[in-house]
mmCIF file of the N, C-alpha and C atoms, coordinates in Angstrom:
data_MODEL
# 
_entry.id   MODEL 
# 
loop_
_atom_site.group_PDB 
_atom_site.id 
_atom_site.type_symbol 
_atom_site.label_atom_id 
_atom_site.label_alt_id 
_atom_site.label_comp_id 
_atom_site.label_asym_id 
_atom_site.label_entity_id 
_atom_site.label_seq_id 
_atom_site.pdbx_PDB_ins_code 
_atom_site.Cartn_x 
_atom_site.Cartn_y 
_atom_site.Cartn_z 
_atom_site.occupancy 
_atom_site.B_iso_or_equiv 
_atom_site.pdbx_formal_charge 
_atom_site.auth_seq_id 
_atom_site.auth_comp_id 
_atom_site.auth_asym_id 
_atom_site.auth_atom_id 
_atom_site.pdbx_PDB_model_num 
ATOM 1   N N  . UNK A 1 1  ? 37.836 108.704 107.653 1.00 0.00 ? 1  UNK A N  1 
ATOM 2   C CA . UNK A 1 1  ? 37.409 108.223 105.798 1.00 0.00 ? 1  UNK A CA 1 
ATOM 3   C C  . UNK A 1 1  ? 37.961 108.981 105.059 1.00 0.00 ? 1  UNK A C  1 
ATOM 4   N N  . UNK A 1 2  ? 38.531 108.826 104.104 1.00 0.00 ? 2  UNK A N  1 
ATOM 5   C CA . UNK A 1 2  ? 38.581 109.765 103.035 1.00 0.00 ? 2  UNK A CA 1 
ATOM 6   C C  . UNK A 1 2  ? 37.997 109.098 101.813 1.00 0.00 ? 2  UNK A C  1 
ATOM 7   N N  . UNK A 1 3  ? 37.219 110.507 100.852 1.00 0.00 ? 3  UNK A N  1 
ATOM 8   C CA . UNK A 1 3  ? 36.622 110.118 100.192 1.00 0.00 ? 3  UNK A CA 1 
ATOM 9   C C  . UNK A 1 3  ? 37.180 110.647 98.311  1.00 0.00 ? 3  UNK A C  1 
ATOM 10  N N  . UNK A 1 4  ? 36.823 110.173 97.078  1.00 0.00 ? 4  UNK A N  1 
ATOM 11  C CA . UNK A 1 4  ? 36.748 111.527 96.046  1.00 0.00 ? 4  UNK A CA 1 
ATOM 12  C C  . UNK A 1 4  ? 35.833 111.018 95.078  1.00 0.00 ? 4  UNK A C  1 
ATOM 13  N N  . UNK A 1 5  ? 35.979 112.495 93.934  1.00 0.00 ? 5  UNK A N  1 
ATOM 14  C CA . UNK A 1 5  ? 34.864 111.999 93.599  1.00 0.00 ? 5  UNK A CA 1 
ATOM 15  C C  . UNK A 1 5  ? 35.705 113.266 92.411  1.00 0.00 ? 5  UNK A C  1 
ATOM 16  N N  . UNK A 1 6  ? 35.325 113.309 91.222  1.00 0.00 ? 6  UNK A N  1 
ATOM 17  C CA . UNK A 1 6  ? 34.841 114.120 90.357  1.00 0.00 ? 6  UNK A CA 1 
ATOM 18  C C  . UNK A 1 6  ? 34.332 114.365 89.328  1.00 0.00 ? 6  UNK A C  1 
ATOM 19  N N  . UNK A 1 7  ? 34.294 115.938 88.765  1.00 0.00 ? 7  UNK A N  1 
ATOM 20  C CA . UNK A 1 7  ? 33.159 116.934 88.703  1.00 0.00 ? 7  UNK A CA 1 
ATOM 21  C C  . UNK A 1 7  ? 33.889 117.738 86.891  1.00 0.00 ? 7  UNK A C  1 
ATOM 22  N N  . UNK A 1 8  ? 32.967 118.328 86.064  1.00 0.00 ? 8  UNK A N  1 
ATOM 23  C CA . UNK A 1 8  ? 33.529 119.259 85.202  1.00 0.00 ? 8  UNK A CA 1 
ATOM 24  C C  . UNK A 1 8  ? 32.882 120.483 85.637  1.00 0.00 ? 8  UNK A C  1 
ATOM 25  N N  . UNK A 1 9  ? 33.299 121.313 84.870  1.00 0.00 ? 9  UNK A N  1 
ATOM 26  C CA . UNK A 1 9  ? 33.759 122.408 85.262  1.00 0.00 ? 9  UNK A CA 1 
ATOM 27  C C  . UNK A 1 9  ? 33.100 123.442 84.211  1.00 0.00 ? 9  UNK A C  1 
ATOM 28  N N  . UNK A 1 10 ? 32.931 124.625 83.838  1.00 0.00 ? 10 UNK A N  1 
ATOM 29  C CA . UNK A 1 10 ? 33.470 125.404 82.206  1.00 0.00 ? 10 UNK A CA 1 
ATOM 30  C C  . UNK A 1 10 ? 33.961 125.762 82.855  1.00 0.00 ? 10 UNK A C  1 
ATOM 31  N N  . UNK A 1 11 ? 35.308 126.348 83.416  1.00 0.00 ? 11 UNK A N  1 
ATOM 32  C CA . UNK A 1 11 ? 35.848 126.480 82.985  1.00 0.00 ? 11 UNK A CA 1 
ATOM 33  C C  . UNK A 1 11 ? 37.031 126.687 82.273  1.00 0.00 ? 11 UNK A C  1 
ATOM 34  N N  . UNK A 1 12 ? 37.895 125.275 81.392  1.00 0.00 ? 12 UNK A N  1 
ATOM 35  C CA . UNK A 1 12 ? 38.377 124.444 81.140  1.00 0.00 ? 12 UNK A CA 1 
ATOM 36  C C  . UNK A 1 12 ? 39.559 125.407 80.553  1.00 0.00 ? 12 UNK A C  1 
ATOM 37  N N  . UNK A 1 13 ? 38.900 126.331 80.040  1.00 0.00 ? 13 UNK A N  1 
ATOM 38  C CA . UNK A 1 13 ? 39.344 127.175 78.390  1.00 0.00 ? 13 UNK A CA 1 
ATOM 39  C C  . UNK A 1 13 ? 40.481 128.143 78.734  1.00 0.00 ? 13 UNK A C  1 
ATOM 40  N N  . UNK A 1 14 ? 40.058 128.636 80.365  1.00 0.00 ? 14 UNK A N  1 
ATOM 41  C CA . UNK A 1 14 ? 40.540 129.391 81.264  1.00 0.00 ? 14 UNK A CA 1 
ATOM 42  C C  . UNK A 1 14 ? 42.010 128.743 82.844  1.00 0.00 ? 14 UNK A C  1 
ATOM 43  N N  . UNK A 1 15 ? 43.281 128.486 81.810  1.00 0.00 ? 15 UNK A N  1 
ATOM 44  C CA . UNK A 1 15 ? 43.941 127.737 82.313  1.00 0.00 ? 15 UNK A CA 1 
ATOM 45  C C  . UNK A 1 15 ? 44.039 128.546 84.594  1.00 0.00 ? 15 UNK A C  1 
ATOM 46  N N  . UNK A 1 16 ? 44.145 130.157 83.758  1.00 0.00 ? 16 UNK A N  1 
ATOM 47  C CA . UNK A 1 16 ? 44.056 130.452 85.605  1.00 0.00 ? 16 UNK A CA 1 
ATOM 48  C C  . UNK A 1 16 ? 42.963 131.114 86.036  1.00 0.00 ? 16 UNK A C  1 
ATOM 49  N N  . UNK A 1 17 ? 42.086 130.441 85.343  1.00 0.00 ? 17 UNK A N  1 
ATOM 50  C CA . UNK A 1 17 ? 40.643 130.104 86.061  1.00 0.00 ? 17 UNK A CA 1 
ATOM 51  C C  . UNK A 1 17 ? 40.618 129.437 86.912  1.00 0.00 ? 17 UNK A C  1 
ATOM 52  N N  . UNK A 1 18 ? 40.935 127.838 86.426  1.00 0.00 ? 18 UNK A N  1 
ATOM 53  C CA . UNK A 1 18 ? 41.115 126.850 86.865  1.00 0.00 ? 18 UNK A CA 1 
ATOM 54  C C  . UNK A 1 18 ? 41.671 126.584 88.370  1.00 0.00 ? 18 UNK A C  1 
ATOM 55  N N  . UNK A 1 19 ? 42.786 127.254 87.934  1.00 0.00 ? 19 UNK A N  1 
ATOM 56  C CA . UNK A 1 19 ? 44.219 127.786 89.660  1.00 0.00 ? 19 UNK A CA 1 
ATOM 57  C C  . UNK A 1 19 ? 43.228 128.203 90.167  1.00 0.00 ? 19 UNK A C  1 
ATOM 58  N N  . UNK A 1 20 ? 42.682 129.334 89.799  1.00 0.00 ? 20 UNK A N  1 
ATOM 59  C CA . UNK A 1 20 ? 41.039 130.057 90.763  1.00 0.00 ? 20 UNK A CA 1 
ATOM 60  C C  . UNK A 1 20 ? 40.817 128.806 91.577  1.00 0.00 ? 20 UNK A C  1 
ATOM 61  N N  . UNK A 1 21 ? 40.403 128.629 90.755  1.00 0.00 ? 21 UNK A N  1 
ATOM 62  C CA . UNK A 1 21 ? 39.302 127.113 91.766  1.00 0.00 ? 21 UNK A CA 1 
ATOM 63  C C  . UNK A 1 21 ? 39.943 126.149 91.996  1.00 0.00 ? 21 UNK A C  1 
ATOM 64  N N  . UNK A 1 22 ? 40.837 125.261 91.359  1.00 0.00 ? 22 UNK A N  1 
ATOM 65  C CA . UNK A 1 22 ? 41.702 124.893 92.251  1.00 0.00 ? 22 UNK A CA 1 
ATOM 66  C C  . UNK A 1 22 ? 41.673 124.854 93.761  1.00 0.00 ? 22 UNK A C  1 
ATOM 67  N N  . UNK A 1 23 ? 42.425 126.208 93.616  1.00 0.00 ? 23 UNK A N  1 
ATOM 68  C CA . UNK A 1 23 ? 43.020 127.120 95.719  1.00 0.00 ? 23 UNK A CA 1 
ATOM 69  C C  . UNK A 1 23 ? 41.404 126.810 96.365  1.00 0.00 ? 23 UNK A C  1 
ATOM 70  N N  . UNK A 1 24 ? 40.198 127.829 95.785  1.00 0.00 ? 24 UNK A N  1 
ATOM 71  C CA . UNK A 1 24 ? 39.231 127.861 96.155  1.00 0.00 ? 24 UNK A CA 1 
ATOM 72  C C  . UNK A 1 24 ? 38.515 126.445 96.934  1.00 0.00 ? 24 UNK A C  1 
ATOM 73  N N  . UNK A 1 25 ? 39.092 125.456 96.280  1.00 0.00 ? 25 UNK A N  1 
ATOM 74  C CA . UNK A 1 25 ? 37.948 124.267 96.543  1.00 0.00 ? 25 UNK A CA 1 
ATOM 75  C C  . UNK A 1 25 ? 39.155 124.046 97.810  1.00 0.00 ? 25 UNK A C  1 
ATOM 76  N N  . UNK A 1 26 ? 40.506 123.931 97.483  1.00 0.00 ? 26 UNK A N  1 
ATOM 77  C CA . UNK A 1 26 ? 41.091 123.551 98.592  1.00 0.00 ? 26 UNK A CA 1 
ATOM 78  C C  . UNK A 1 26 ? 41.440 123.997 100.147 1.00 0.00 ? 26 UNK A C  1 
ATOM 79  N N  . UNK A 1 27 ? 40.310 125.092 99.959  1.00 0.00 ? 27 UNK A N  1 
ATOM 80  C CA . UNK A 1 27 ? 40.679 126.008 101.065 1.00 0.00 ? 27 UNK A CA 1 
ATOM 81  C C  . UNK A 1 27 ? 39.068 125.585 101.947 1.00 0.00 ? 27 UNK A C  1 
ATOM 82  N N  . UNK A 1 28 ? 38.104 124.632 101.340 1.00 0.00 ? 28 UNK A N  1 
ATOM 83  C CA . UNK A 1 28 ? 37.557 124.257 102.080 1.00 0.00 ? 28 UNK A CA 1 
ATOM 84  C C  . UNK A 1 28 ? 37.378 123.726 103.044 1.00 0.00 ? 28 UNK A C  1 
ATOM 85  N N  . UNK A 1 29 ? 36.337 123.701 104.144 1.00 0.00 ? 29 UNK A N  1 
ATOM 86  C CA . UNK A 1 29 ? 37.059 122.602 105.342 1.00 0.00 ? 29 UNK A CA 1 
ATOM 87  C C  . UNK A 1 29 ? 36.740 121.340 105.444 1.00 0.00 ? 29 UNK A C  1 
ATOM 88  N N  . UNK A 1 30 ? 37.778 120.679 105.601 1.00 0.00 ? 30 UNK A N  1 
ATOM 89  C CA . UNK A 1 30 ? 37.541 118.998 104.397 1.00 0.00 ? 30 UNK A CA 1 
ATOM 90  C C  . UNK A 1 30 ? 38.125 118.986 104.206 1.00 0.00 ? 30 UNK A C  1 
ATOM 91  N N  . UNK A 1 31 ? 38.495 119.104 103.204 1.00 0.00 ? 31 UNK A N  1 
ATOM 92  C CA . UNK A 1 31 ? 38.869 119.067 101.393 1.00 0.00 ? 31 UNK A CA 1 
ATOM 93  C C  . UNK A 1 31 ? 40.076 119.139 101.724 1.00 0.00 ? 31 UNK A C  1 
ATOM 94  N N  . UNK A 1 32 ? 41.031 117.403 100.355 1.00 0.00 ? 32 UNK A N  1 
ATOM 95  C CA . UNK A 1 32 ? 42.667 117.695 100.756 1.00 0.00 ? 32 UNK A CA 1 
ATOM 96  C C  . UNK A 1 32 ? 43.608 117.985 99.923  1.00 0.00 ? 32 UNK A C  1 
ATOM 97  N N  . UNK A 1 33 ? 42.491 117.419 98.711  1.00 0.00 ? 33 UNK A N  1 
ATOM 98  C CA . UNK A 1 33 ? 43.733 118.330 97.429  1.00 0.00 ? 33 UNK A CA 1 
ATOM 99  C C  . UNK A 1 33 ? 42.102 118.217 96.334  1.00 0.00 ? 33 UNK A C  1 
ATOM 100 N N  . UNK A 1 34 ? 42.459 119.226 95.539  1.00 0.00 ? 34 UNK A N  1 
ATOM 101 C CA . UNK A 1 34 ? 41.643 119.330 94.307  1.00 0.00 ? 34 UNK A CA 1 
ATOM 102 C C  . UNK A 1 34 ? 42.915 119.227 93.049  1.00 0.00 ? 34 UNK A C  1 
ATOM 103 N N  . UNK A 1 35 ? 42.525 118.410 92.266  1.00 0.00 ? 35 UNK A N  1 
ATOM 104 C CA . UNK A 1 35 ? 43.518 119.015 91.088  1.00 0.00 ? 35 UNK A CA 1 
ATOM 105 C C  . UNK A 1 35 ? 43.248 118.304 89.650  1.00 0.00 ? 35 UNK A C  1 
ATOM 106 N N  . UNK A 1 36 ? 43.244 119.021 88.600  1.00 0.00 ? 36 UNK A N  1 
ATOM 107 C CA . UNK A 1 36 ? 43.485 119.020 87.119  1.00 0.00 ? 36 UNK A CA 1 
ATOM 108 C C  . UNK A 1 36 ? 43.068 117.719 86.399  1.00 0.00 ? 36 UNK A C  1 
ATOM 109 N N  . UNK A 1 37 ? 42.371 116.619 86.100  1.00 0.00 ? 37 UNK A N  1 
ATOM 110 C CA . UNK A 1 37 ? 42.865 115.954 85.304  1.00 0.00 ? 37 UNK A CA 1 
ATOM 111 C C  . UNK A 1 37 ? 42.723 116.244 83.463  1.00 0.00 ? 37 UNK A C  1 
ATOM 112 N N  . UNK A 1 38 ? 43.811 116.511 83.069  1.00 0.00 ? 38 UNK A N  1 
ATOM 113 C CA . UNK A 1 38 ? 43.574 116.874 81.545  1.00 0.00 ? 38 UNK A CA 1 
ATOM 114 C C  . UNK A 1 38 ? 43.133 115.588 80.688  1.00 0.00 ? 38 UNK A C  1 
ATOM 115 N N  . UNK A 1 39 ? 43.438 114.394 80.936  1.00 0.00 ? 39 UNK A N  1 
ATOM 116 C CA . UNK A 1 39 ? 42.552 113.450 80.101  1.00 0.00 ? 39 UNK A CA 1 
ATOM 117 C C  . UNK A 1 39 ? 41.306 113.531 80.166  1.00 0.00 ? 39 UNK A C  1 
ATOM 118 N N  . UNK A 1 40 ? 40.149 113.751 81.702  1.00 0.00 ? 40 UNK A N  1 
ATOM 119 C CA . UNK A 1 40 ? 39.701 113.553 81.664  1.00 0.00 ? 40 UNK A CA 1 
ATOM 120 C C  . UNK A 1 40 ? 38.590 115.190 81.579  1.00 0.00 ? 40 UNK A C  1 
ATOM 121 N N  . UNK A 1 41 ? 39.371 115.830 81.619  1.00 0.00 ? 41 UNK A N  1 
ATOM 122 C CA . UNK A 1 41 ? 38.781 117.182 81.302  1.00 0.00 ? 41 UNK A CA 1 
ATOM 123 C C  . UNK A 1 41 ? 38.011 117.568 82.851  1.00 0.00 ? 41 UNK A C  1 
ATOM 124 N N  . UNK A 1 42 ? 38.293 116.845 83.893  1.00 0.00 ? 42 UNK A N  1 
ATOM 125 C CA . UNK A 1 42 ? 37.587 116.408 85.264  1.00 0.00 ? 42 UNK A CA 1 
ATOM 126 C C  . UNK A 1 42 ? 39.294 117.221 86.901  1.00 0.00 ? 42 UNK A C  1 
ATOM 127 N N  . UNK A 1 43 ? 38.298 117.871 87.460  1.00 0.00 ? 43 UNK A N  1 
ATOM 128 C CA . UNK A 1 43 ? 38.802 118.279 88.868  1.00 0.00 ? 43 UNK A CA 1 
ATOM 129 C C  . UNK A 1 43 ? 38.341 117.051 90.042  1.00 0.00 ? 43 UNK A C  1 
ATOM 130 N N  . UNK A 1 44 ? 39.326 116.526 90.109  1.00 0.00 ? 44 UNK A N  1 
ATOM 131 C CA . UNK A 1 44 ? 38.900 115.224 91.829  1.00 0.00 ? 44 UNK A CA 1 
ATOM 132 C C  . UNK A 1 44 ? 39.443 115.599 92.976  1.00 0.00 ? 44 UNK A C  1 
ATOM 133 N N  . UNK A 1 45 ? 37.766 115.488 93.688  1.00 0.00 ? 45 UNK A N  1 
ATOM 134 C CA . UNK A 1 45 ? 38.160 116.191 94.001  1.00 0.00 ? 45 UNK A CA 1 
ATOM 135 C C  . UNK A 1 45 ? 38.829 115.352 95.553  1.00 0.00 ? 45 UNK A C  1 
ATOM 136 N N  . UNK A 1 46 ? 39.305 115.316 96.499  1.00 0.00 ? 46 UNK A N  1 
ATOM 137 C CA . UNK A 1 46 ? 39.346 114.508 98.141  1.00 0.00 ? 46 UNK A CA 1 
ATOM 138 C C  . UNK A 1 46 ? 38.558 114.938 99.142  1.00 0.00 ? 46 UNK A C  1 
ATOM 139 N N  . UNK A 1 47 ? 38.507 114.050 100.052 1.00 0.00 ? 47 UNK A N  1 
ATOM 140 C CA . UNK A 1 47 ? 37.697 114.939 101.077 1.00 0.00 ? 47 UNK A CA 1 
ATOM 141 C C  . UNK A 1 47 ? 37.705 113.795 101.826 1.00 0.00 ? 47 UNK A C  1 
ATOM 142 N N  . UNK A 1 48 ? 37.268 114.230 103.714 1.00 0.00 ? 48 UNK A N  1 
ATOM 143 C CA . UNK A 1 48 ? 37.567 113.587 104.716 1.00 0.00 ? 48 UNK A CA 1 
ATOM 144 C C  . UNK A 1 48 ? 36.597 114.437 105.051 1.00 0.00 ? 48 UNK A C  1 
ATOM 145 N N  . UNK A 1 49 ? 35.942 113.216 106.529 1.00 0.00 ? 49 UNK A N  1 
ATOM 146 C CA . UNK A 1 49 ? 35.447 113.181 106.924 1.00 0.00 ? 49 UNK A CA 1 
ATOM 147 C C  . UNK A 1 49 ? 33.489 113.563 107.238 1.00 0.00 ? 49 UNK A C  1 
ATOM 148 N N  . UNK A 1 50 ? 32.757 114.385 107.405 1.00 0.00 ? 50 UNK A N  1 
ATOM 149 C CA . UNK A 1 50 ? 31.041 114.713 107.167 1.00 0.00 ? 50 UNK A CA 1 
ATOM 150 C C  . UNK A 1 50 ? 30.719 115.138 105.872 1.00 0.00 ? 50 UNK A C  1 
ATOM 151 N N  . UNK A 1 51 ? 31.252 115.416 104.978 1.00 0.00 ? 51 UNK A N  1 
ATOM 152 C CA . UNK A 1 51 ? 30.993 116.460 104.035 1.00 0.00 ? 51 UNK A CA 1 
ATOM 153 C C  . UNK A 1 51 ? 30.615 115.545 103.103 1.00 0.00 ? 51 UNK A C  1 
ATOM 154 N N  . UNK A 1 52 ? 29.720 115.850 101.566 1.00 0.00 ? 52 UNK A N  1 
ATOM 155 C CA . UNK A 1 52 ? 29.249 114.702 101.500 1.00 0.00 ? 52 UNK A CA 1 
ATOM 156 C C  . UNK A 1 52 ? 29.503 115.977 100.037 1.00 0.00 ? 52 UNK A C  1 
ATOM 157 N N  . UNK A 1 53 ? 29.144 115.174 98.710  1.00 0.00 ? 53 UNK A N  1 
ATOM 158 C CA . UNK A 1 53 ? 30.020 115.194 97.502  1.00 0.00 ? 53 UNK A CA 1 
ATOM 159 C C  . UNK A 1 53 ? 28.489 116.497 97.693  1.00 0.00 ? 53 UNK A C  1 
ATOM 160 N N  . UNK A 1 54 ? 27.473 116.571 97.938  1.00 0.00 ? 54 UNK A N  1 
ATOM 161 C CA . UNK A 1 54 ? 26.390 117.492 96.999  1.00 0.00 ? 54 UNK A CA 1 
ATOM 162 C C  . UNK A 1 54 ? 26.915 118.331 98.184  1.00 0.00 ? 54 UNK A C  1 
ATOM 163 N N  . UNK A 1 55 ? 27.651 118.624 99.480  1.00 0.00 ? 55 UNK A N  1 
ATOM 164 C CA . UNK A 1 55 ? 27.385 119.579 99.881  1.00 0.00 ? 55 UNK A CA 1 
ATOM 165 C C  . UNK A 1 55 ? 28.614 120.702 99.417  1.00 0.00 ? 55 UNK A C  1 
ATOM 166 N N  . UNK A 1 56 ? 29.782 119.409 99.196  1.00 0.00 ? 56 UNK A N  1 
ATOM 167 C CA . UNK A 1 56 ? 30.922 120.096 98.344  1.00 0.00 ? 56 UNK A CA 1 
ATOM 168 C C  . UNK A 1 56 ? 30.802 121.054 96.744  1.00 0.00 ? 56 UNK A C  1 
ATOM 169 N N  . UNK A 1 57 ? 29.213 120.550 96.738  1.00 0.00 ? 57 UNK A N  1 
ATOM 170 C CA . UNK A 1 57 ? 29.000 120.899 95.054  1.00 0.00 ? 57 UNK A CA 1 
ATOM 171 C C  . UNK A 1 57 ? 28.704 121.950 95.496  1.00 0.00 ? 57 UNK A C  1 
ATOM 172 N N  . UNK A 1 58 ? 26.845 122.221 96.135  1.00 0.00 ? 58 UNK A N  1 
ATOM 173 C CA . UNK A 1 58 ? 26.573 123.319 97.072  1.00 0.00 ? 58 UNK A CA 1 
ATOM 174 C C  . UNK A 1 58 ? 27.090 124.387 97.918  1.00 0.00 ? 58 UNK A C  1 
ATOM 175 N N  . UNK A 1 59 ? 28.639 123.864 97.629  1.00 0.00 ? 59 UNK A N  1 
ATOM 176 C CA . UNK A 1 59 ? 30.021 125.286 98.743  1.00 0.00 ? 59 UNK A CA 1 
ATOM 177 C C  . UNK A 1 59 ? 29.915 126.284 97.503  1.00 0.00 ? 59 UNK A C  1 
ATOM 178 N N  . UNK A 1 60 ? 30.720 124.973 96.522  1.00 0.00 ? 60 UNK A N  1 
ATOM 179 C CA . UNK A 1 60 ? 32.055 126.159 95.096  1.00 0.00 ? 60 UNK A CA 1 
ATOM 180 C C  . UNK A 1 60 ? 30.962 127.101 93.885  1.00 0.00 ? 60 UNK A C  1 
ATOM 181 N N  . UNK A 1 61 ? 29.330 126.243 93.919  1.00 0.00 ? 61 UNK A N  1 
ATOM 182 C CA . UNK A 1 61 ? 28.085 126.742 93.259  1.00 0.00 ? 61 UNK A CA 1 
ATOM 183 C C  . UNK A 1 61 ? 28.309 127.930 94.148  1.00 0.00 ? 61 UNK A C  1 
ATOM 184 N N  . UNK A 1 62 ? 27.658 127.751 95.128  1.00 0.00 ? 62 UNK A N  1 
ATOM 185 C CA . UNK A 1 62 ? 27.464 129.245 95.875  1.00 0.00 ? 62 UNK A CA 1 
ATOM 186 C C  . UNK A 1 62 ? 28.651 130.320 95.946  1.00 0.00 ? 62 UNK A C  1 
ATOM 187 N N  . UNK A 1 63 ? 29.521 129.362 96.150  1.00 0.00 ? 63 UNK A N  1 
ATOM 188 C CA . UNK A 1 63 ? 30.375 130.876 96.696  1.00 0.00 ? 63 UNK A CA 1 
ATOM 189 C C  . UNK A 1 63 ? 31.239 130.922 95.069  1.00 0.00 ? 63 UNK A C  1 
ATOM 190 N N  . UNK A 1 64 ? 31.950 130.557 93.827  1.00 0.00 ? 64 UNK A N  1 
ATOM 191 C CA . UNK A 1 64 ? 32.250 130.864 93.370  1.00 0.00 ? 64 UNK A CA 1 
ATOM 192 C C  . UNK A 1 64 ? 31.104 131.307 91.488  1.00 0.00 ? 64 UNK A C  1 
ATOM 193 N N  . UNK A 1 65 ? 31.570 131.451 90.884  1.00 0.00 ? 65 UNK A N  1 
ATOM 194 C CA . UNK A 1 65 ? 30.616 132.247 89.321  1.00 0.00 ? 65 UNK A CA 1 
ATOM 195 C C  . UNK A 1 65 ? 30.681 130.757 88.429  1.00 0.00 ? 65 UNK A C  1 
ATOM 196 N N  . UNK A 1 66 ? 31.225 129.541 88.676  1.00 0.00 ? 66 UNK A N  1 
ATOM 197 C CA . UNK A 1 66 ? 31.603 128.245 87.540  1.00 0.00 ? 66 UNK A CA 1 
ATOM 198 C C  . UNK A 1 66 ? 30.296 127.528 87.928  1.00 0.00 ? 66 UNK A C  1 
ATOM 199 N N  . UNK A 1 67 ? 29.633 126.583 86.676  1.00 0.00 ? 67 UNK A N  1 
ATOM 200 C CA . UNK A 1 67 ? 29.337 126.611 87.050  1.00 0.00 ? 67 UNK A CA 1 
ATOM 201 C C  . UNK A 1 67 ? 30.038 124.551 87.062  1.00 0.00 ? 67 UNK A C  1 
ATOM 202 N N  . UNK A 1 68 ? 29.493 123.634 87.111  1.00 0.00 ? 68 UNK A N  1 
ATOM 203 C CA . UNK A 1 68 ? 29.949 122.069 87.633  1.00 0.00 ? 68 UNK A CA 1 
ATOM 204 C C  . UNK A 1 68 ? 28.992 121.267 86.895  1.00 0.00 ? 68 UNK A C  1 
ATOM 205 N N  . UNK A 1 69 ? 29.024 120.315 86.715  1.00 0.00 ? 69 UNK A N  1 
ATOM 206 C CA . UNK A 1 69 ? 27.993 119.453 85.625  1.00 0.00 ? 69 UNK A CA 1 
ATOM 207 C C  . UNK A 1 69 ? 28.600 117.888 86.220  1.00 0.00 ? 69 UNK A C  1 
# 
């Protein structure tokens, strides 16, 4: 089953940082895609499997220095 959620981050003012964050998220097992939506200011994460939103957010926070909201 496929899932999707969006999340705000503190790296929106730095496009290079945003790109690094997107690529990191895409490498997490189970993640299908991660794209920045400039209209909402959020990263949209599409994933499958047994991952939960909470697990994904935890991994991103633990492995990067970015704040997620």
